[in-house]
C-alpha positions, 0 to 999 in steps of 0.5 A: 170195757165191752161186755159182750152178749152171749148168744145162743144157737138153735136149731132153726139157726141164729143169725151171729151178731160181732161186736167192736173189740174193746182194750178190756172184754168180757161175757158173762155166762149163759148156763152151764155150758162151754162157750165160744169166742169167735174174733175176727181180725180184719186188721194189718196186725196181729191179735193177742187175745188173753182170756183171764184165768182167776181160779187156778192156783198156782204150783207148788214150788213154781217160780212164775206162773200164769195160767192165762191162756193168750191167742194169737189171731193172726191179722186177716184172720179169725180164730173161735177160743173155746171157753170152759166157765168153770175155769175163767169165771172171775168169782167176784163179777161172775163174768169171763174177762179177756184182753185184746192187743189189737184192736183196729178192725177187730170184732167178737161174738160169743155162743153157747156152744153146750 
């Protein structure tokens, strides 16, 4: 599991750093603002990033329900995923947890945006 460090941009800017994606990743949110997961896929296959939503409850009479969010990051593309910690923080760990379906040449940076 890769635990990504949240980077905090300032008025002077930030030099972003990226770490290799793991099959199971997480980050500990900083402050109460929204966060951005920036996924860069330089590989030859798509990466499906699944952000775990441990807090949404099953709607009444639902026969199948999964509130997790899946974002497809096409090969040789990038995606920026906006995360609201109020929805995605696991209360047991205090972390936002997500998985990647493809790992070769996939890097991730996490940023505080507000």
